[in-house]
N, C-alpha and C positions, 0 to 999 in steps of 0.2 A: 460572333459578330449582332451584335446590340444597332435595333434605329439610332440615326442620330438624336442627342440629348431634348432638342431644341421642338424637335416631334415628339418625343412619349411624353415630353409637358404638354405638346401642342392635343395631342389625343385626351388625356388625364383630362387638365381643365376644361375643354368641348363635356365628355362622358357628367363632369365635376357642379355642369353650369348649362352651360346655352343645350347641353342633349342630357341629363339630369333624366327629364322623362322616361327616360332608357335604363336607367343602372339595372334596376331588380334584373330587366329582363337580360339584358348581358352580365349580371353575375351570375343568373340561373343558368344560363347556357355553356359560360365560359367553366365553371363547375359543376357543369354536367348534374341540377338539381343541387348541387349539394351546402349553395352555398348557406341557407336559413339556419343549418342543424352546426353548419363548421362555426357560422357567427352563433351562435346561443352558447357553444362550452368553454363560452367567459363565464358564465354563470355558473361553473365551476369550483371560479375561483372569486364568486366574492369578496366584499371585505365587507366595515362595517358601512349605513347611512350613516350622512346623501349622497349618490351616487349624480358623476358627472356622466353623461353620454361623449367623448370628445370627441369629435365631427360626425355627428349625428346620424349623419346621409342622410337616406327615405326613410327612417324613423325604425325600420325593423324593430333594430335591440330594443329603444320606448316602449313598439308596444311587449315584446318579450318581455322587459323587467314590470311594466304595469300589468300586464298579466296573472303576472308571483308576485302581487302586492304592493308590490314598487316602488315610489313616488320618486324621477328622475330627471333632473337636467338634460337639457340636448344643448349645443355647440356646436358648431357652424358657421365656417366664412361662406359659406355660396346661400347668396339668397333662394335658388333657384330651390334646391333643399329646403332649405326652410322652407318654401311653401310648401310645398311636394309632404314633410314630414309632420304638416301642420294641416295641411290636409286631413291626412292620412289616421291626426289621431285626433281630428274633429270627428269624420267622420263615422271614430269609434265612439264616442263620446268620451274620451279618454279626455284627464287632464293635458293641459298644451304648456310645458314649460321648457320651453326655446326662447334663447340665444344666440346671435351673432356675432361672431367673435372669432380675435386668433388665439391659435392655443400657444402663437410667440408670447399675450401676451392679454390671458384671461381675465377677462372681470368681473372677476367674484372676490369677494374680498379673501386673507388669509386665515390659511385653516379651517376654509369651509364646510370640504367633501371626506368620507371617509374611504370611499372613493374613485378610480378616475378608469373609465372604461374607454379599449380605442379599437376597433376592430378592422383588419387587413385597410393598415391607414397608408399612406401615402407619403418619402419622405423625411416630407414636419419629422415627424414622431419621434424620431432621435434628432435632430435637432437642441445642440444645449443649452437656447432661447426656450424652446419648451419643454426639454425638461425640467428648466430653471422654474417657468411657471407653472406648471403639475405642483413642486415642491412646493412648491409655495403655497394654491393654495388646500394640498393633503395636509389634515392635522399627522403630529409622530403616530407612526403605526399605520396610519393613513396606509392602500392600495393602490398600483395602477396595475392595472391588465391587461396586457395586446395580443390582440389574436391576433397574430401574422401573419399564417399561409394554410392550406386548411391541403391535408393526405389524398387527396386522389382513389380512391378502390381499385385495387389489383384490376384493371384491364391495360394492359399492354399498347394498344395504339393510343389510348385517350389520355396514357399517362405520356408517352411521347407526341403529340398535338400541345399540352397544358403545358408541359416543359418548354418544347422551343415554347412557344405566344410567352413565356418568360424570360426563356434568355434572351428573346430580341428586346425586348421591353423591360428590361432591365440590365440599365448601365450598375459593374460596379454593387452588385446590394452587402451591405457590411457582414459584417460577419457577426455571427454567435459571442460570438469573446469581446470583441468588439465595441456590439451590442450592452455588452455584461459592461465591459470599461465604462462608458458614458454614460450609466448608470447609475454607475458606483458615483463618478465625479460629482454625477448630481445629488446627490446624502440619501443614495438609496443602496438595499443592498437585493439583489436580482436574482432569477433562476429561468432557467427554459427548463419548460416542462408540457407531455403530452395532455390532452383531456379528450372524453371524447363522450358523442351528443348521441343516439340514437344512429348509432353502430358510424359514428361520420366523426374522423378524428384529426380534430386539428392542433398546431404545432402554439405554442406563449409563452408570450414573455408576466414575469410575476417581477415586479417590485413593489416592497415594502422603503415607505419613507424614514431614511432613522437619521442621518442630518438636518445638521442644518445649513446648505448651501443655499435653499430657495426661498430661507428669510430675506 
């Protein structure tokens, strides 16, 4: 059983927009404090600069990258997320390189980036239009890294609660094999792998741009 698709979309639309100020708290609660560590697993698979944080949200990954000497760009469609991320960066005296735009129509020149990062994305990330757009802005050999999900620590009740919530809000998730096929069709060589940071483990999708489909 899942919630009606319209209801799921409404919940996430509010969370990414009018209720964006609650996003970090909600993420912390549903992950039982693991969210930040899950997000940082993407740092294990960085490719070359420049780096784009696609769907940057509240800016947590931007701060992680900047604190490690990187100078990423960030893009998000939500003006609410953009304002929160900007305040976060300005408050930390960090450079602000944020753009508002759609993943399916990235407002950057061809071959602009060596790495594109996406953490806990909505269904847009495997939209063929998104993958073509990402392939276009990546250089040959550039890397797309997606943190798809985190593994909860072995506390049976907590795992059951999170799995139940996931079942309710995720209608017909794309299988791992289907995700690889979509990426390959867009000009990527892709693989699934697990990564660990600070004892937290997450499932990552790592793709290298090899073809010319995104041109």
